[in-house]
C-alpha positions as a printed Julia matrix, in Angstrom:
204×3 Matrix{Float64}:
   7.77   12.63   11.9
   3.74   13.24   10.88
   1.45   11.39    9.1
  -1.8    11.37    7.23
  -4.0     8.67    6.39
  -6.17    8.53    3.21
  -8.97    6.15    2.97
 -11.04    4.95    0.2
 -14.28    1.96    0.25
 -15.97    0.49    2.8
 -16.34    1.8     7.08
 -14.59   -1.64    7.65
 -11.62    0.29    6.46
 -12.76    2.92    8.32
 -12.36    1.11   10.8
  -9.0    -0.09   10.14
  -7.25    3.44    8.82
  -8.67    4.47   12.69
  -6.56    1.91   14.43
  -4.08    2.53   12.11
  -4.24    6.09   13.1
  -4.39    5.09   17.16
  -1.07    2.84   16.05
   1.04    5.63   14.78
   0.32    8.07   17.9
   0.85    5.54   20.19
   4.14    4.87   18.42
   5.0     9.39   19.43
   3.81    9.79   15.29
   2.55   13.2    14.97
  -0.84   13.54   12.81
  -0.47   16.44    9.98
  -2.14   19.09   10.16
  -1.56   19.45    6.13
  -3.91   17.38    4.17
  -2.02   16.77    1.52
   1.17   17.45    2.63
   3.22   15.29    5.63
   6.35   12.95    6.56
   4.38    9.48    5.71
   1.48    9.22    3.75
  -0.78    6.04    4.48
  -3.0     4.87    1.23
  -5.89    2.28    2.87
  -7.34    1.52   -1.05
 -10.38   -0.49   -1.99
 -10.27   -2.93   -4.96
 -14.45   -3.82   -5.34
 -14.72   -2.24   -8.85
 -11.54   -1.24  -11.53
 -12.26    2.17  -11.12
 -11.71    1.52   -7.53
  -8.5     0.45   -9.01
  -7.95    4.02  -11.07
  -9.11    5.88   -7.91
  -6.18    4.54   -5.84
  -3.56    4.79   -8.41
  -4.92    8.35   -9.58
  -4.6     9.32   -5.2
  -0.71    7.54   -5.18
   0.12    9.39   -8.29
  -0.98   13.01   -6.84
   0.98   12.1    -3.2
   4.29   11.19   -5.04
   3.99   14.54   -7.07
   2.74   16.97   -4.46
   4.83   15.74   -1.92
   8.24   13.62   -3.52
  10.53   13.64   -0.82
   7.46   11.77    1.52
   7.5     8.36    2.66
   4.07    6.68    0.3
   2.8     3.83    1.86
  -0.31    1.66    0.45
  -1.88   -0.94    2.0
  -5.77   -2.35    1.93
  -7.49   -4.8    -0.34
  -5.7    -3.63   -3.43
  -2.38   -4.53   -3.01
  -3.8    -8.15   -1.16
  -5.37   -8.96   -4.41
  -2.92   -7.93   -6.47
   0.19   -9.14   -5.28
   1.84   -9.4    -8.72
   0.39   -5.96  -10.79
   4.1    -4.24   -9.88
   2.9    -1.34  -11.12
  -0.42   -0.84   -8.44
   2.9     0.19   -6.4
   5.41    1.85   -8.23
   5.0     5.08   -6.51
   4.89    3.47   -3.06
   7.62    2.95   -0.88
   5.78    0.3     1.63
   3.11   -1.8     0.99
   0.99   -3.76    2.94
  -1.13   -6.58    2.35
  -4.03   -6.63    4.77
  -3.16   -8.74    7.48
   0.28   -6.66    7.77
  -1.17   -3.78    9.72
   0.4    -4.97   12.96
   3.72   -4.24   11.47
   3.11   -0.98   10.12
   5.33    1.35   12.83
   7.92   -1.48   12.28
   7.72   -1.73    8.19
   8.19    2.49    8.68
  11.48    1.96   10.85
  13.01   -0.64    8.38
  12.49    1.69    5.25
  14.03    4.68    7.58
  17.14    2.37    8.43
  17.45    0.75    4.18
  15.93    3.17    2.6
  14.78    0.31    0.29
  10.92   -0.47   -1.22
   9.61   -2.86    0.95
   6.73   -5.45    0.3
   5.01   -7.51    2.04
   1.68   -9.2     1.46
   1.07  -13.19    2.41
  -1.96  -15.02    0.46
  -4.54  -15.94    2.93
  -4.67  -19.37    3.94
  -8.08  -20.26    3.89
 -10.09  -22.16    6.52
  -7.77  -21.31   10.16
  -6.59  -18.17    9.38
  -7.4   -15.94   12.14
  -8.62  -12.99   12.62
  -6.53   -9.53   13.02
  -8.25   -8.1    16.37
  -7.4    -4.7    16.3
  -9.29   -2.0    17.71
  -9.86    1.64   18.65
 -11.14    3.73   21.23
 -12.89    6.26   18.94
 -13.48    7.47   15.67
 -12.12   10.93   14.98
 -14.7    13.5    13.88
 -17.81   10.68   13.84
 -20.54   10.74   16.27
 -21.36    7.08   15.8
 -17.99    4.46   16.82
 -17.94    1.77   14.02
 -16.53   -1.49   15.76
 -15.64   -4.6    13.25
 -16.5    -7.77   14.09
 -16.42  -10.03   11.1
 -14.24  -10.11    7.8
 -13.65  -11.49    4.51
 -15.96  -13.87    2.8
 -16.82  -18.18    1.83
 -18.58  -17.08   -1.31
 -16.48  -16.43   -4.41
 -18.78  -15.43   -5.84
 -17.7   -15.41   -9.95
 -18.05  -11.51  -10.26
 -16.65  -10.1    -6.87
 -12.73  -10.01   -6.17
 -13.54   -9.39   -2.2
 -12.31  -13.04   -0.77
  -9.16  -12.83   -2.54
  -8.68   -9.05   -0.96
 -10.33  -10.11    2.49
 -10.13  -14.14    2.49
 -12.39  -16.92    4.07
 -14.94  -15.63    7.01
 -13.41  -14.93   10.72
 -14.95  -13.27   13.28
 -14.2   -11.07   16.42
 -14.5   -13.36   19.89
 -17.62  -11.42   21.69
 -14.99  -10.71   24.85
 -12.91   -8.93   22.6
 -15.79   -6.93   21.24
 -17.27   -6.3    24.71
 -13.7    -4.87   26.22
 -14.3    -2.49   22.75
 -17.13   -1.47   22.87
 -15.97   -0.68   26.84
 -13.48    0.87   25.5
 -15.04    3.4    23.11
 -18.06    4.05   25.35
 -16.04    6.03   27.93
 -14.74    7.74   25.09
 -18.11    8.93   25.25
 -20.01    7.42   22.08
 -23.46    6.5    22.75
 -23.48    4.78   19.77
 -21.9     1.98   17.6
 -21.98    0.04   13.91
 -21.01   -3.09   13.77
 -19.27   -3.34   10.35
 -17.49   -6.3     8.41
 -17.29   -7.69    5.0
 -20.54  -10.1     5.44
 -22.0    -9.73    8.65
 -24.63  -12.18    8.22
 -21.75  -14.65    8.25
 -20.75  -13.05   11.74
 -19.56  -16.37   14.51
 -18.87  -19.24   11.75
């Protein structure tokens, strides 16, 4: 089976999409040559504003309309921030929250076996939540590598949904960061951009 990933939002999302892409390839799935049609389409969503949410829904509607028999997967910040708004999921076969990317491939196999919509979103647990230690070996067509080193925010500003979509501050360990840097350098990257939701909170 082949797949596509549509990424909306920030560089953290771009990094996470690449991690999912590598996971899919590692498990025998093929990247589709056709950007608009694939057996599996993964939409990695953003939810910073209501405009972002509308864009997510528009893309999901288009993917379902143009590829009615394909598997549509929604992940990222929108389902995590609004798990009870089921209308956001109407055109999806699989919905995964922000801490469930490691379950992407098992979820696909589960759906293929049961042919039933699968929604798996767990609420962020607050302090003590573990950092989701994704890693990448390249960034596709990018000439610079993005490496995510921090997730979440503790500020809970009244206008911002991010702490609910991303949880509290967690950070990648220096040992894991070093290993990932060595990995991307071995693949020819000479410049790395460190990315996160609130980089100034790294290490808290």
